[in-house]
C-alpha positions as CSV (number, residue, x, y, z in Angstrom):
1,M,3.8,1.7,-1.7
2,R,4.7,3.5,-4.9
3,I,2.9,2.7,-8.2
4,L,5.2,2.2,-11.1
5,T,5.1,2.3,-14.9
6,A,6.5,-0.5,-16.9
7,A,9.6,1.5,-17.7
8,E,10.1,2.4,-14.0
9,M,9.9,-1.3,-13.1
10,R,12.6,-2.1,-15.6
11,A,14.8,0.7,-14.2
12,C,14.1,-0.6,-10.7
13,D,15.4,-4.0,-11.6
14,E,18.5,-2.5,-13.2
15,R,19.3,-0.3,-10.2
16,T,18.8,-3.3,-7.9
17,A,21.3,-5.3,-9.9
18,Q,23.9,-2.5,-10.6
19,Q,23.7,-0.4,-7.5
20,H,22.7,-2.9,-4.8
21,G,24.3,-6.1,-6.0
22,V,21.2,-8.3,-6.5
23,P,21.6,-9.9,-9.9
24,L,18.6,-10.5,-12.2
25,H,18.8,-14.3,-11.8
26,T,18.4,-13.8,-8.0
27,L,15.4,-11.6,-8.5
28,M,13.9,-14.2,-10.9
29,E,14.6,-17.0,-8.3
30,R,12.8,-15.1,-5.6
31,A,9.9,-14.2,-8.0
32,G,9.5,-17.8,-9.0
33,E,9.5,-19.0,-5.4
34,A,6.9,-16.4,-4.5
35,V,4.7,-17.6,-7.4
36,A,5.0,-21.2,-6.2
37,R,4.2,-20.2,-2.5
38,F,1.2,-18.1,-3.7
39,A,-0.1,-21.0,-5.8
40,L,0.1,-23.4,-2.8
41,L,-1.5,-20.8,-0.5
42,E,-4.4,-19.9,-2.8
43,Y,-5.0,-23.3,-4.5
44,P,-3.8,-25.9,-1.9
45,L,-5.9,-28.7,-3.5
46,A,-4.4,-28.2,-7.0
47,R,-2.3,-31.3,-7.7
48,R,-1.9,-31.0,-11.5
49,I,-0.5,-27.7,-12.6
50,T,0.2,-26.5,-16.1
51,I,2.6,-23.5,-16.4
52,L,2.5,-21.6,-19.7
53,C,5.8,-19.8,-20.3
54,G,7.0,-17.2,-22.8
55,K,10.5,-16.6,-23.9
56,G,11.2,-13.6,-21.7
57,N,11.8,-13.1,-18.0
58,N,8.1,-13.7,-17.2
59,G,8.6,-17.2,-18.6
60,G,11.7,-17.6,-16.5
61,D,9.7,-16.8,-13.4
62,G,7.3,-19.5,-14.4
63,M,10.0,-22.1,-14.9
64,V,11.5,-21.3,-11.5
65,A,8.0,-21.7,-10.0
66,A,7.8,-25.1,-11.7
67,R,10.9,-26.3,-9.9
68,Y,9.6,-25.3,-6.5
69,L,6.1,-26.8,-7.2
70,I,7.7,-30.1,-8.3
71,A,9.7,-30.1,-5.1
72,E,6.4,-29.8,-3.2
73,G,5.0,-32.9,-4.9
74,R,2.8,-31.3,-7.5
75,Q,2.5,-32.8,-11.0
76,V,3.8,-29.9,-13.1
77,V,3.8,-29.6,-16.9
78,T,5.8,-26.7,-18.2
79,V,4.7,-25.5,-21.7
80,L,7.2,-23.3,-23.5
81,L,5.5,-21.1,-26.2
82,A,8.8,-20.4,-28.0
83,E,11.9,-22.0,-29.3
84,P,14.5,-22.9,-26.6
85,K,17.1,-21.0,-28.6
86,Q,15.1,-17.8,-28.0
87,L,15.7,-18.0,-24.2
88,Q,18.5,-15.7,-22.9
89,G,20.1,-14.7,-19.7
90,A,18.2,-15.5,-16.5
91,A,15.4,-17.2,-18.4
92,R,17.9,-19.5,-20.1
93,R,19.4,-20.4,-16.7
94,A,15.9,-21.1,-15.3
95,C,15.2,-23.4,-18.2
96,D,18.5,-25.3,-17.8
97,Q,17.7,-25.9,-14.1
98,L,14.5,-27.7,-15.2
99,A,16.5,-30.2,-17.3
100,E,15.4,-33.2,-15.2
101,N,11.7,-32.3,-15.8
102,P,11.5,-31.8,-19.6
103,I,9.7,-28.7,-20.9
104,V,6.9,-29.3,-23.5
105,L,7.4,-27.2,-26.6
106,A,4.1,-26.1,-28.1
107,T,3.1,-25.0,-31.5
108,E,-0.3,-23.7,-32.6
109,A,-1.1,-27.2,-33.9
110,D,-0.1,-28.8,-30.6
111,L,-2.4,-26.5,-28.7
112,A,-5.3,-27.4,-30.9
113,C,-4.8,-31.2,-30.9
114,A,-7.1,-33.5,-28.9
115,E,-4.3,-34.6,-26.6
116,M,-3.5,-31.1,-25.5
117,R,-7.2,-30.3,-25.1
118,A,-7.6,-33.3,-22.9
119,H,-4.6,-32.3,-20.8
120,F,-6.0,-28.8,-20.4
121,T,-9.4,-30.1,-19.2
122,Q,-7.6,-32.3,-16.6
123,T,-5.4,-29.5,-15.2
124,D,-6.3,-28.2,-11.7
125,L,-4.5,-24.9,-12.0
126,F,-2.9,-22.9,-14.8
127,I,-0.1,-20.5,-14.2
128,D,0.2,-17.8,-16.9
129,A,3.8,-16.8,-17.3
130,I,3.8,-15.8,-20.9
131,F,4.1,-12.1,-20.9
132,G,4.9,-9.6,-18.1
133,T,5.2,-5.8,-17.8
134,G,7.2,-5.5,-21.0
135,F,4.4,-6.6,-23.3
136,H,2.6,-4.3,-25.7
137,P,-0.8,-5.4,-27.0
138,P,-2.3,-7.1,-29.0
139,L,-2.0,-10.7,-28.1
140,Q,-1.4,-12.7,-31.3
141,G,0.2,-15.9,-32.7
142,L,1.1,-18.7,-30.4
143,P,0.2,-16.8,-27.2
144,L,-3.2,-16.1,-28.6
145,A,-3.7,-19.7,-29.5
146,A,-2.8,-20.6,-25.9
147,R,-5.3,-18.1,-24.6
148,N,-8.0,-19.7,-26.8
149,A,-7.1,-23.2,-25.7
150,L,-7.2,-22.2,-22.1
151,E,-10.7,-20.9,-22.6
152,Q,-11.9,-24.4,-23.0
153,S,-10.9,-25.2,-19.4
154,S,-12.7,-24.2,-16.2
155,A,-9.6,-24.5,-14.0
156,P,-8.4,-21.3,-12.3
157,V,-5.6,-19.2,-13.8
158,L,-2.9,-17.5,-11.7
159,A,-1.2,-14.7,-13.7
160,V,2.4,-13.9,-13.1
161,D,2.8,-10.1,-12.9
162,L,-0.1,-9.5,-15.4
163,P,-2.6,-11.5,-17.3
164,S,-0.9,-12.0,-20.6
165,G,-2.2,-9.5,-23.2
166,W,-2.5,-6.6,-20.7
167,D,-0.6,-3.4,-21.0
168,A,1.1,-2.7,-17.6
169,D,0.5,1.0,-18.2
170,A,-3.2,0.7,-18.9
171,T,-5.5,2.8,-16.7
172,A,-8.7,1.8,-18.5
173,F,-10.3,-1.5,-19.4
174,Q,-9.0,-3.2,-22.5
175,M,-11.3,-4.7,-25.1
176,Q,-8.9,-6.9,-27.1
177,P,-8.5,-10.6,-26.3
178,V,-6.5,-11.2,-23.1
179,M,-5.7,-14.2,-20.9
180,R,-8.3,-14.6,-18.2
181,A,-7.0,-14.7,-14.6
182,D,-8.5,-15.6,-11.3
183,A,-5.6,-14.3,-9.3
184,V,-2.6,-12.0,-10.1
185,L,0.7,-11.9,-8.3
186,T,3.1,-9.0,-9.2
187,F,6.5,-8.1,-7.8
188,T,8.1,-5.2,-5.9
189,A,5.3,-2.7,-6.5
190,P,1.9,-2.4,-8.3
191,K,1.9,-1.1,-11.8
192,L,-0.6,1.3,-13.3
193,A,-2.9,-1.5,-14.6
194,H,-3.0,-3.1,-11.1
195,A,-3.8,0.2,-9.3
196,F,-6.5,1.4,-11.6
197,G,-8.4,-1.8,-11.9
198,A,-7.8,-2.4,-15.6
199,L,-7.3,-6.0,-14.6
200,T,-10.6,-6.4,-12.7
201,G,-12.6,-7.7,-15.6
202,A,-9.9,-10.4,-16.3
203,A,-9.2,-11.1,-12.6
204,K,-12.9,-11.6,-11.7
205,R,-12.4,-9.7,-8.4
206,G,-10.0,-12.4,-7.3
207,P,-6.8,-11.9,-5.3
208,L,-4.2,-9.3,-6.4
209,A,-1.0,-9.3,-4.4
210,V,2.5,-8.0,-4.5
211,A,5.6,-10.0,-3.5
212,A,8.8,-8.3,-2.3
213,I,11.7,-9.9,-4.0
214,G,14.7,-7.9,-2.8
215,S,14.6,-4.5,-4.4
216,P,15.4,-1.9,-1.7
217,E,13.1,1.1,-1.2
218,E,15.7,3.5,-2.6
219,A,15.7,1.6,-5.9
220,I,11.9,1.8,-6.3
221,L,11.5,5.3,-7.9
222,S,8.5,6.8,-9.6
223,S,7.8,10.1,-11.3
224,T,4.1,9.7,-11.3
225,G,3.6,10.8,-7.7
226,L,1.1,7.9,-7.3
227,H,1.0,5.5,-4.4
228,W,-1.3,2.9,-2.9
229,T,-3.7,4.0,-0.1
230,G,-3.8,0.6,1.6
231,A,-0.3,1.1,3.0
232,A,-1.7,3.9,5.2
233,K,-3.7,1.4,7.3
234,R,-0.6,1.0,9.5
235,V,-1.6,4.3,11.2
236,V,-4.6,2.5,12.8
237,E,-2.8,-0.7,13.8
238,P,-1.0,0.3,17.1
239,P,-3.1,-0.6,20.1
240,R,-4.8,2.2,22.0
241,R,-3.2,3.7,25.1
242,L,-4.1,2.0,28.3
243,D,-4.7,5.3,30.0
244,A,-6.9,6.7,27.2
245,N,-10.2,8.4,27.8
246,K,-12.9,9.7,25.4
247,G,-11.2,13.0,25.2
248,T,-8.1,11.3,23.8
249,Y,-9.7,10.4,20.5
250,G,-11.4,13.6,19.3
251,H,-14.9,15.0,19.3
252,V,-16.6,14.9,15.9
253,L,-19.2,17.6,15.3
254,V,-21.5,16.6,12.4
255,I,-23.3,19.6,10.9
256,G,-26.1,18.7,8.5
257,G,-29.6,17.6,7.9
258,S,-32.6,19.3,6.5
259,K,-36.3,18.4,6.0
260,G,-36.5,14.9,4.5
261,K,-32.7,14.3,5.0
262,A,-32.3,13.3,8.7
263,G,-30.7,10.0,7.8
264,A,-27.5,11.5,6.3
265,P,-26.1,13.2,9.5
266,A,-27.3,10.2,11.5
267,M,-25.3,7.8,9.4
268,T,-22.2,10.1,9.5
269,A,-22.5,10.3,13.3
270,L,-22.8,6.5,13.6
271,A,-19.8,6.0,11.3
272,A,-17.7,8.3,13.3
273,L,-18.6,6.4,16.5
274,R,-17.8,3.1,14.8
275,A,-14.5,4.4,13.5
276,G,-13.3,5.2,17.0
277,A,-14.2,8.9,17.7
278,G,-14.3,9.6,21.5
279,L,-17.3,11.8,21.2
280,V,-19.8,12.6,18.5
281,T,-22.3,15.4,18.4
282,A,-24.8,15.9,15.6
283,A,-25.9,19.5,15.1
284,A,-29.1,19.4,13.0
285,P,-32.3,21.4,12.6
286,A,-34.3,21.2,15.8
287,S,-37.2,19.3,14.3
288,L,-34.8,16.5,13.2
289,A,-32.6,16.2,16.3
290,H,-34.6,13.4,17.9
291,T,-34.6,11.3,14.6
292,V,-30.8,11.7,14.3
293,A,-30.3,10.5,17.9
294,V,-32.5,7.4,17.5
295,V,-30.0,5.9,15.0
296,A,-27.2,5.8,17.7
297,P,-28.0,6.6,21.3
298,E,-24.3,7.3,21.8
299,T,-24.7,10.4,19.6
300,M,-25.2,13.7,21.4
301,T,-27.4,16.3,19.6
302,F,-27.3,20.1,19.3
303,P,-30.6,21.4,17.9
304,L,-30.2,24.3,15.5
305,A,-32.6,27.0,14.4
306,E,-34.2,26.3,11.1
307,T,-35.0,28.2,7.9
308,A,-38.6,28.3,6.5
309,L,-37.6,25.3,4.4
310,G,-36.4,23.2,7.4
311,S,-32.7,23.6,6.9
312,I,-30.0,25.2,9.0
313,A,-30.3,29.0,9.5
314,I,-27.3,31.3,9.3
315,Q,-28.1,32.6,12.8
316,N,-26.6,29.4,14.2
317,L,-23.0,30.6,13.5
318,D,-22.7,32.5,16.8
319,R,-24.1,29.6,18.8
320,L,-21.8,27.1,17.3
321,Q,-18.8,29.4,17.8
322,K,-19.5,29.8,21.5
323,E,-20.4,26.2,22.1
324,F,-17.9,24.2,20.0
325,L,-15.5,26.1,17.7
326,H,-13.1,27.1,20.4
327,D,-12.4,23.5,21.3
328,E,-9.2,22.1,19.7
329,K,-10.6,18.5,20.1
330,I,-13.4,19.3,17.6
331,I,-13.3,17.9,14.1
332,L,-16.0,19.3,11.9
333,A,-18.0,17.2,9.3
334,I,-20.1,19.5,7.3
335,G,-22.6,18.7,4.6
336,P,-24.5,15.4,5.0
337,G,-28.1,16.1,4.2
338,L,-27.5,19.9,4.5
339,G,-29.8,20.8,1.6
340,R,-29.4,23.6,-0.9
341,D,-31.3,26.4,0.6
342,A,-29.4,29.6,-0.2
343,E,-29.3,30.7,3.4
344,T,-27.9,27.3,4.5
345,A,-25.3,27.4,1.7
346,A,-24.2,30.9,3.0
347,F,-24.0,29.4,6.5
348,A,-21.8,26.6,5.2
349,R,-19.4,28.9,3.4
350,R,-19.0,31.2,6.4
351,L,-18.5,28.3,8.8
352,V,-15.7,26.8,6.6
353,Q,-14.0,30.2,6.2
354,E,-14.3,31.3,9.8
355,T,-12.8,28.2,11.5
356,N,-9.3,26.7,11.5
357,L,-10.4,23.4,13.0
358,P,-9.9,20.1,11.1
359,L,-12.8,19.9,8.7
360,V,-14.4,17.3,6.3
361,L,-16.6,18.9,3.7
362,D,-19.0,16.7,1.8
363,A,-22.3,16.6,-0.1
364,D,-24.2,19.9,0.0
365,G,-21.4,21.4,2.0
366,L,-19.4,21.0,-1.2
367,N,-22.3,22.2,-3.3
368,A,-22.4,25.4,-1.3
369,F,-19.0,26.3,-3.0
370,A,-20.2,25.6,-6.6
371,G,-18.8,28.4,-8.6
372,K,-17.0,29.7,-5.5
373,A,-14.2,27.2,-5.1
374,D,-11.7,30.1,-4.8
375,L,-13.1,30.5,-1.2
376,L,-11.7,27.1,-0.2
377,D,-8.2,27.4,1.4
378,G,-6.7,24.6,3.4
379,R,-3.5,26.5,4.4
380,G,-2.8,26.1,8.1
381,R,-5.3,23.4,8.8
382,A,-6.6,20.0,7.7
383,L,-9.3,20.6,5.1
384,V,-10.6,17.4,3.5
385,L,-13.1,17.5,0.6
386,T,-14.9,14.3,-0.4
387,P,-16.7,14.9,-3.7
388,H,-18.2,12.4,-6.1
389,P,-17.6,13.3,-9.8
390,G,-20.9,15.3,-10.0
391,E,-19.9,17.5,-7.0
392,M,-16.4,17.9,-8.4
393,A,-17.8,19.1,-11.7
394,R,-20.0,21.6,-9.9
395,L,-17.0,22.9,-7.9
396,L,-15.1,23.4,-11.1
397,G,-17.9,24.6,-13.2
398,T,-17.4,21.8,-15.7
399,T,-18.9,18.5,-16.7
400,I,-18.7,15.1,-15.1
401,A,-17.3,13.8,-18.4
402,D,-14.4,16.3,-18.1
403,V,-13.7,15.2,-14.6
404,E,-13.8,11.5,-15.4
405,Q,-11.6,12.0,-18.5
406,D,-8.5,12.9,-16.4
407,R,-9.3,12.2,-12.8
408,I,-5.7,12.2,-11.6
409,R,-4.9,15.6,-13.1
410,V,-8.2,17.1,-11.9
411,A,-7.7,15.9,-8.3
412,R,-4.0,16.7,-8.1
413,E,-4.4,20.3,-9.5
414,F,-7.3,21.1,-7.2
415,A,-5.5,19.8,-4.1
416,E,-2.3,21.7,-4.9
417,R,-4.1,24.9,-5.8
418,H,-6.3,25.0,-2.7
419,Q,-3.9,23.2,-0.4
420,V,-6.6,20.7,0.6
421,T,-6.8,16.9,0.8
422,L,-9.2,15.9,-2.0
423,V,-11.0,12.5,-2.0
424,L,-12.4,12.1,-5.5
425,K,-14.8,9.2,-5.1
426,G,-15.6,6.7,-7.8
427,W,-14.1,3.6,-9.4
428,R,-10.6,3.7,-7.8
429,T,-11.1,6.6,-5.4
430,L,-8.2,9.0,-5.5
431,V,-6.8,10.8,-2.5
432,A,-4.9,13.9,-3.7
433,H,-2.7,15.8,-1.2
434,P,-1.5,19.4,-1.1
435,D,2.0,18.3,-2.0
436,G,0.8,16.8,-5.3
437,S,1.0,13.2,-4.3
438,V,-2.0,11.0,-5.1
439,G,-3.1,7.8,-3.4
440,V,-5.1,5.3,-5.4
441,N,-7.5,3.1,-3.5
442,T,-8.1,-0.5,-4.5
443,S,-10.6,-1.6,-1.9
444,G,-14.4,-1.5,-2.4
445,N,-16.9,-2.9,-4.9
446,P,-20.1,-2.0,-6.8
447,A,-22.3,-2.7,-3.8
448,M,-21.2,0.7,-2.5
449,A,-23.1,2.5,-5.3
450,K,-26.0,3.4,-3.1
451,G,-27.2,6.4,-1.2
452,G,-25.6,6.8,2.2
453,S,-22.1,5.5,1.3
454,G,-20.7,9.0,1.1
455,D,-22.2,9.9,4.5
456,I,-20.5,6.8,6.0
457,L,-17.1,7.7,4.5
458,T,-17.4,11.3,5.9
459,G,-17.9,10.0,9.4
460,I,-14.9,7.5,9.1
461,V,-12.6,10.3,7.8
462,A,-13.6,12.7,10.5
463,A,-13.1,10.1,13.2
464,L,-9.6,9.2,12.0
465,L,-8.6,12.8,11.7
466,G,-9.5,13.2,15.3
467,Q,-7.4,10.3,16.4
468,Y,-4.4,10.9,14.2
469,K,-4.2,14.7,13.9
470,N,-0.5,14.6,13.2
471,S,-0.8,12.2,10.3
472,V,-3.5,13.8,8.2
473,A,-2.5,12.1,4.9
474,E,-2.4,8.6,6.3
475,A,-5.6,9.1,8.3
476,V,-7.6,10.1,5.3
477,E,-6.1,7.3,3.1
478,A,-6.7,4.7,5.9
479,A,-10.3,5.9,6.2
480,V,-10.9,5.5,2.5
481,W,-9.2,2.0,2.4
482,L,-11.1,0.8,5.5
483,H,-14.5,1.9,4.1
484,G,-13.9,-0.1,0.9
485,A,-12.4,-3.0,2.8
486,A,-15.5,-3.2,5.1
487,A,-17.7,-3.4,2.0
488,D,-15.5,-6.1,0.6
489,V,-15.9,-8.1,3.8
490,A,-19.7,-7.4,3.8
491,V,-20.3,-8.8,0.3
492,A,-18.7,-12.1,1.3
493,D,-21.9,-12.5,3.4
494,L,-24.4,-10.3,1.6
495,E,-25.2,-10.2,-2.1
496,Q,-24.1,-7.0,-3.7
497,H,-27.6,-5.8,-4.7
498,T,-28.8,-6.1,-1.1
499,L,-25.9,-4.3,0.7
500,L,-26.9,-1.1,2.6
501,A,-24.5,1.6,3.5
502,T,-25.0,0.8,7.2
503,D,-24.3,-2.9,6.5
504,T,-20.8,-1.8,5.6
505,L,-20.4,-0.3,9.1
506,A,-21.4,-3.6,10.6
507,H,-18.2,-5.1,9.0
508,L,-15.9,-2.2,9.8
509,S,-14.3,-4.1,12.7
510,Q,-13.2,-6.9,10.4
511,A,-11.6,-4.3,8.1
512,F,-9.7,-2.8,11.0
513,R,-8.4,-6.3,11.9
514,A,-7.5,-7.4,8.4
515,P,-3.8,-6.9,7.8
516,V,-2.8,-5.7,4.3
517,C,0.5,-7.6,4.6
518,H,0.4,-11.2,5.6
519,D,1.7,-14.6,4.4
520,G,4.6,-12.7,2.9
521,Y,2.5,-10.7,0.4
522,T,0.9,-7.3,0.3
523,W,-2.7,-7.7,-0.7
524,L,-4.0,-5.0,-3.0
525,Q,-7.2,-6.9,-3.4
526,E,-8.3,-10.2,-1.7
527,G,-10.7,-12.8,-3.1
528,R,-11.0,-14.0,0.5
529,R,-10.5,-12.2,3.8
530,P,-8.3,-13.6,6.7
């Protein structure tokens, strides 16, 4: 699913009308119906509904929604924050179709009066249809007065397209006054503000969904090269073959661990098993092998010779080559708990360079290439890097601030230059591909900001690479989405402070089962899980 700018969304609507014969009023009718259905789905007990409408097409969507909600027996009050003569085109038509249910015209004085305040406190649900993707901040005048009046109510707010006051092209949080929202429904495709979480503060981590209203795929064009990772989950949805065996689904070889860091490769191995790998072997320093195996008895171990500091010695290269690296079923996961011993770093660099097997490089495996990123070359194989901003900065020889200032450019340029798949972790994890396209992930929550989360992700990525070797891009994006979705499920039961990285794995099955498309909507973010 492509991510659009506001201008690209307007162009999409125009192409849909001019080239595909779907007029604007039909798109508005479908959008309004989708809003009404979404309101009934998310707020089935809401009987008294107030819809705040602006003078543009967003207001027209709200007026269409009013008609459908009235037909469903809801008590609807439609408040127009404009003069009727300002309505044009499809919005004018939507207003005329509400003739039997008069629209309330509001002024700033009306919004401040006792009668309106009383009405607001008695409303079960507000629908914000004041401004959509064409709005440019700041919010002022009558819409700002409506926002202030609504703040006096505790009823939930469903935003149509965007919470009024937001810039559709925003990729960072906005500080000026905006309409609050407990749920957001947009149309056709997510916009930049949806994808990058600029709405999260306003939407309170509530549902964020997309409704298809009739624009064909060929009309949905974007020059940003950005898309949503959740759509890749389809790769894991077909059932497994009835005649499958453990060799069908890959053999993940986790290489990591050092003195004091036995837990990292153990978690990666456990995650790979949970994510469906047929076989998992953890190659770790001999003194740690038993500890790693205790975490998951299904994990096989391969004890490695150690350096004086208790990390992996370079002499293990030949043993690994003879035992594993000739097997095309092997997927390497290098780095969890590896440590920064100079000999171990040299071991990691040589291993990455001397194999063409699918490989996930994380943690100290990445740090081994600090200042030596030119040695990373993914041509001819699947090479996946999963840095957090600190590791990315070390790879590039720059600062975390520089990485965070322009995450998309940094990730895209690195992936293209080195022909790798780069998973730049953080708020709205990015998955940059060798062809320059970038997936934006919308699953996950702050509970994941704990040690071990990256090790879990590495295992899930490696497992899916082994199962879907011919769909590398989708496998990696699906892994990132599933990891975050499992954490979203987990915090429905566990408070965010208490969630452990391994708790996420306990909910991974629910993430696999959760469809991203259901009830007629695509869910970028759910306030509740099916």
